[in-house]
C-alpha positions, 0 to 999 in steps of 0.5 A: 513512453506510451500515453496513459489513457485510463487511471483507476483509484480504488479504495476499500480493498479492505473494508475497515480502512476508511480513508480510501473508502471515503475518498473514493465516495467523494470522487464518485460524487465530485468526479471533476476533482480527479478528471484530467484532460488527457486520460480517464479516471475511474473511482472504484470501491473494492470490497463492497460487502466488507465496507458495508459490515466494517470488516477487513474482509468477509471470507478472505483478504481481497488483496491476496485474490488477484493471482492469475491462477485465482482469477482464471479459476471459475471454481473459486467462489468465496465472496472475495474471489468473486469480487476480484473477478468483477474488479478485473472486468471493470478494469478491463472491459470487453475488447478494451485494454487494461487500465494503465495505472492503478492507485490502491488506497490503504491505511495502516495502524503503523506509523507509516506516514505517507508511503508509496509501495511499488512492485518493482523498479519501474522507471516511471514510478521511481520518477513519480516517487522522486517527484512526490518525495521532493514536494513532500519530505513525509513521502516514503517509497517502498519496493516489495517485489514479492507482491507480484506473486502474492495476488495484490491488486496493484500487481495487475498492471505495470503502473500499479501501486499503493498509497499507504497512510498511517497511523490511523486505527481501523474503522476510524477517519483521521482528518489530517491524513485524509487531507494529506492523502487527497492532496497526494492523489492530486499530485499523482494525477497532475504528474501523470497529466504532465507525462502525457503532455510531455511537461513533466515537473522538474525534480531531484534525480535522487530517491531514497528507497526502502526495499523489502527483505523479509518479515518477523513474527512475534515470539510465540509459544509451542501452541502459537500464542504470542509471548512478547510485544513490540518493544516500547523503544521500537513502537511507532519507529517505522523507517528508523534504523534498527541496529544489531543488539537493539531491543525489538520485543518485550515479554509479558514478564518484562524481559527484553528481546534484542534484534540479532541480525547481522546488519542494520535494517529499517522496520516498517508496518511495525505492529500493524493490527491486521497482520497479527493473523498473518504472523507478522510483527513487522516488515524489514527493509534495507535503505538505499539511494537511487538515481532515477 
């Protein structure tokens, strides 16, 4: 494996996710915390105007603006389109290679704990996931291969990934999750340093993965109005099995709506506040074991 030379830690891709915002501000003030001997580490704030206004975004979701087509289209001029192009330039200065690793910091209102989200089955990232989950059993690893085409920041480089922490409300700081995210980041940087120095920490070769298979919307009327809520038996049960026939939604009249799939799935991002506008009540994933 070639040497990792530049690592970018980005917070505030969504302006109302304060864990990443304030971690990056801390790292900008105290860069020694993220400096490592064998590579350069850059701490960058994402959606500057949305951070200032305490919003997820200004015109559109910045974390959907990093498609090749969009980045190369000079006619796209929304604030987020312009900011995406600026971030790309920061991550790839003129006549320099692109950053080797992107760590995109997010928080969620869903009960996701400490989650790593990868674009694909990249071997180094899978080994990183196995290491991090072995030192902290609360760490979960998700694979969302669709993210490569959907303009996510993490898709800009092969070793791009998300750290997603929750549950924490929008525009709120949770000290425990802040500290856990910070410690997880240091473990990531130390692991990458070990890779460069050919001193990779020994870890289990077994990794539990949650692979994205699709999304489910809330039941809606013909006019698009939500007709049911996440069922109380499912709320905050991210990563727990949902079996055919289990209650999934509850109508406002108190009627249960059951999961009608053919096999057991593992819902994640259950009742994420930011996904109401996207027509997503939860993601569904399959659980599998991998040897890495």
